[in-house]
N, C-alpha and C positions, 0 to 999 in steps of 0.2 A: 327568408333564407339568403345568407349573404352570398354575393358574387364569388367571394374567395373560398366559400365552403362548398360551392356547387360540385367540385370535382370529387368530393367525398360523400355525394348522395348516393345511396345504393340504387335508386331509380333515376336515370339521367332524364334531362327534359324531352328527349325525342328518342324512342326505342323503336327502331325500324320504322313501320307504318303508323305507330302510335305516337300521338303528341300529348305531354302531360303538362298539366298547369301545376307548378310545384307549390303555389299557394292553396291549391284545393286538395291535393293528396298528400296525407301526412307520411313522414318517415319516422320510424320508431326510434326515438332517443328521449333522454331526460330534457325536459322543456321546463324552465322555471319562470315563475310570475316576475313582474318587474320589480316588486318590493322584495322578493327572495334575492334577486341579483343584487339589489342595493345592500341587502343585509351581508352578503359575502363581501362585497366591496368595503363595506364599513369594517369589516373584520381584519382586512389586510391593509387599511390605513389609506384607502382611496376616497378622495373627497366626493361626497354626494351631498345633495340638499338634505335637510332634516326632514324625516318623514314618519308617518304612522300608517298602520293598516287597521281598517275596521271590517268587521262582518256583520254589525247591526248599526241601523242609521242613527240610533240614539247614542252611539259611541262617538259619533262624528265631533260634537261640540267640545267634549273633553280632549279629544285628540288635537282640535285646532287650538285649544288653549295652550297645551303643552308646546305646540310647535311655535307659537307667539310670533307669526310672520305677518307682514304687511299684506301679503297676498298669498292665497293658496291654490294650488292646483289640484284638482279632484279627478282621479283616473280610475276606471272600471279595470279590473284585473282578470284578464282573458288571454289565452295563448293566440293572439290574432293581432295583425297590424291594421291600421287604418281606423283605429277606435274613435279619433276625433270626429271622422265623416260618418260614423255609424249611427244606427237608430235601433230603438227598442221595440220589439214586435207588440208587446202588450199594450203600450200607451202610445207609440208613435213618437216618444220624446226622442230628440235628435242629439247625438254627441255622447261619446263615453269619456269624453275629456273636456272639463270646464274649469274655468277661474272663478274664484270668489274671494270675499274679504272677510267674512264672519263665520263663526261656527255654525250659527244658525242657517245660513245659506248653504254650508257644507252639509249639513243634515238633510236639507230638502233635496239636495242633488243626490245624496247616497240613497235617500228613499226612492228616487227616480231610476235608480240603476240596480240595487240589491234585489236578488230574486227574480229579475227579469232578463228576457233573452236578447242580448246584443247581437246585431248583424253588421259586419263588415265585409270589405271586399275579399277578406280571407276567411271567412267563415261559410258555412253552407247557409241555405235560405231560412233554416230552422234557427239559426244563431247559436250563440253560446250563453248559457246561464251564468250570470255575475255573482259570485259567492263573496267576494271581497272587493274593497275600494281602497285605493291607496291615497292619503292626503300628504302633500309635500309643500314645502315652502317653494314660492314661485321665484325664479331668479331671472334677470335680464341679461342674456347673453350678448356681448358685443361682437364676438366671433364664435361660430360654430364649426368646429374642426371634426376629423376622423381619425379614430386610433383603433387598432385591432392586433391581436396576436393569434396566429393560427399555426397548426402543425401541417407543414408543407411538404408533400413528397419530392417536389423538385429539389429542395434545399436539404432534405433529409433530416428536417428537425423544425424547430420553432422559428417563425419569421414575424416580425413587428412591422406593421404596415400603417402608415400614416398619411394624411392628406389634409391641406388646408381648406378643402371644400367639403365640410361635413354638414349634417342636419338634412342632407338630401340622399336619394339613393345612390350608394356607392357604385352600384354596377353602372349608373349613367356617367359617373364621373370617369370611371376606368375605360368606358367606350368612347367618349367624347374628348376628354383631355387626359390621357394616359401619364403624360408628362407631370401631372399633379399627384401621382401615386408614388410614395417613397417607401422603399422596403429595407429592412435590416435583418439578414439572417443571423440568429442567435445560436451559439454553441451551447447545446443542452447540457453538456457537463459543466463549463465554465460559467454559464449564464450570461445576462446582459452585461456589456461592458458600459463604462460611464461615457466614454467617447462615442458609443452608439446611440445612447439616449439623448445625449447632447446635440449630435448631429440631427436627430429626428425633431428635437424641440426647436431648433434654428430652422429647419425646414418648415415648421409649422408657424413660424413668425414670432416666437417668443424672444424677448430680448431682456437684458439686464438680469436682475435677480429672478425673474420669472422662469428663466431657463432652468435654473436648478429645481424650482418648484415643479415645474413640468416634467423633469426628469425623474424626480422621486415618485410622481404619479405613474410614471411608465414602469419604473422598477417595482412598485408595489404591485401593479397589475400583472406584471410576469411573475412575481411570487404567488399571486392567485392561480394563475395559469398552470404553474409547475406543481404547486402543493395540493390543488384541488383535481389534478389529472383532468384538465379541461383539454380539449381540442380546438376550441375557439373562444376568445374573448373580444367581442365587438363593442366598442364604445362610440355610440353616435347619437347625439352629439358629445364630442369632447369640448368643453366650452370655456372660453374666458369671458367673465361677466363685465359689465360696465363699472363694477367697483373692484375690478382687477383680480377677482379670485378665479380659480380654475377647478372645474367641476367635471365629473363623469356623470352627465345627465341622465343617460339611459344606456343599458348594456344588454347584450344578448350573449349569454354563456352556454356552450355545449360541453358535454362531458363524455369521456371515454367510458362506454358501457362496460368494459372489461374490468374497470377499476372499482366496481360498485361494492366489492367486498372489503374495500379499505377506505371507502367514502360513504359509509352508511349513513351519516348525517346528512349529507347532501342528497343522497338518493331517496332518503325518506321525505323529501320535500315534493316529490312527485305527486302531482294532483290528477289522479285517475279520472275524475270527473270531466276533465278538460279533453280526454282522449277518446278516440273511436272504442267503444266497448268490445267490438269484435277483436280489435288489435289487441287489447289488453288481455282477453280471454285466450287469444292464440298465443301469446307470449308465455302464458303459464305452461304451455305444452311444448315449448321450443319451436313453434310454428312462426314462419314469416309470413304475415298477411297485411295487405294494403286494400282498402275497399276503393274501388272505381265506381263508374256510374253505368256500366253496360248491363247486359241482360244474360250473358252466358257465364256462369260460374266456373272457376278453374281451380283444380286440384292437381299439382305436379311437383316431382322431386327434383330440385336443383334450380338455382335462380336463372341459370342461362336457358334452360329448357323451358322454364316458365314464361320467360320473356319471348322465346320463340313461339310458344303456344299462343300468347296473346297476339303476337304479329300475325300468325297465320289465320286465327279467328276473324282478325280485322280484315284480312286480305280476301277471305272468302264471304265478306259482306256482314259479319256479326260484330259484336262489341263485347269485350270481356268485362266482367263484373267485378273482377278482383285479381290481385297478384296473391298467389299462396304457394309457397315452397314448403313442403313437409320435410324436407331435408333428406340426407341419406341414410339415416339409420332410425327413422321414426318407428315407435311401436304401435301395435294394433290400436291401442287406446287413443294415441295421438291422432291416428288417421281417423277414427270415428269422431274425435272431437273437432278435427278440420272439416270433415263432411257436415257437421252440425252447424259450425259458424258459417260456411258458405251458404247453407239453405236458410239461415236467419234473415238474410237480405231479401226483402219482399220484391226487388227488381229482377231476381233471378228467375229466368223462366226455363232454362236448361242447364245441365251441368256437364262439363267435359273433364274427364280424369285422364291424364297422360303420365304414365310411369314407365321409365326405363330402369329396369331392375338391376342394379350393381350390388352395392351393400344393401340396399333396400330391396327385399325380396317381393316378387310379384303376388305370392299367395298371401303374405301379410297384409298387403295393400287390398287385395280382393276380400279377405276376411273383414277388414275394416269397413269396406264399401258396403258388403251385405248386411253387417250388424248395424251400421249406421242407418242404412236405409229402412230397415225394419223397425228400428227404435223410433224413428221420427215420422213413419209412415209417408215415405216419400211419394209424391204424386206427379212431380215434373219429369220430364224426359232426361235419361242419364245415358252418356256416351262414354265408353271406356276403352282406352288403347293400352295394352300392357305389352312390354318386351323387356327380355333379359332374364335374370335369374328366377328359376321356378316359374317361367311363364305359362307353361301347359297347366302345372298344378293351379295356378290363379285363375286360368280360363275354365278349368273344371269346376272350381268353387263358384264362379259367376254363373255358369251354366246350370248347376244344380241348385242354384239359390231359389228358383221359382219366381225370381224378380224380372220385370220387364227391362232389361238392360241391353242397350244397344252396343255391340262391340264393333271395333274398328281395327284394320289391318296396319295403318300406319297414321302418322299425324295429319297428313293431308286428308285422308279419308275420315279421320275423326273430326276434323274441323268442318268438313263439308256436312256431315251427318249432324253435328250439333246445331249448325246454322239452319239445316233443313228442318230441324224439330220445331223451330219458331214459326215456320209457316204452315204447320200442319194444324 
């Protein structure tokens, strides 16, 4: 995740007493494979290396012949960084990124990667199954630069960001040498101006005729950003090669989920196999779910209340197993599905339901809890705290259910009781 995009992450790195590793916990948004990002950049006239994608190892030789490059880079396509230093579980083969010179070598490398699980610093210990591999011509960068366009609240619109120090974590550059970060706020109505792209091109060290070439690349990237309803286009590195060419060598592109109705072609690229299947299932019912690594499952209405619930569980000596916001107007069916999703996590040893009924009525939540418990044959402890609209009716439904449900008077009481169930 980009340093410049961190302000727009629904779960910040530190929430009260809880500390999150953003490389471990996913945030729901459309995430493209590297080759898909290149496909979009090609469409908008952004210079990328020639590339091909293969899903079967025996396709690699033909792909290499078509590229007709002196040297090829072979890259496993997964939604995780650190591929070059990763390893494959099944064989111990090291590295999801390799260089080679022939189609035969490329085919051998594809056999080592396809169908196997790649573990990197950003995946779980189980790794991610590689289902496609990209072959691209290898280029020799003389300079690695950084270029990004983000939607920035501070400026009320798009901002183009550039730095002469690319090819490394831009977070480190921003922290250690902030004077090397250059920004140009862009009028979203008028678009990027020539003097703005020229100013950034010169800040990046381009001279002579290369200034105009770099400007054109920046302007094409901005068109991609606007026309694709992106919230971030991050090119790292934005490179000038030893033979004087300018390439967008790698890109991270995020999109506005609210624009999915008019960006159907782009959102059809979503690779569900790369995502936590619980999050995918939750999204079908309008639920906001993020899996964590604790033992107390949480089901709450409202993001703020959900984070407060996780905080107090931690404060009382427990660890939350998930963030789950059922929203303010979920149906009984959605509540039932939420309950099922939480209990699918084998690490969950107890469940805490915390509902403050406003638009969401407590009796609907109670009915969903009872129905779900009966459907799945719940055997682990369940602690429920209800407050708000129809709270008495909700409590009656729980009491008459015949289920072993532990009720709580308030959030503090609920957290104490949930943690206590783990000690019994």
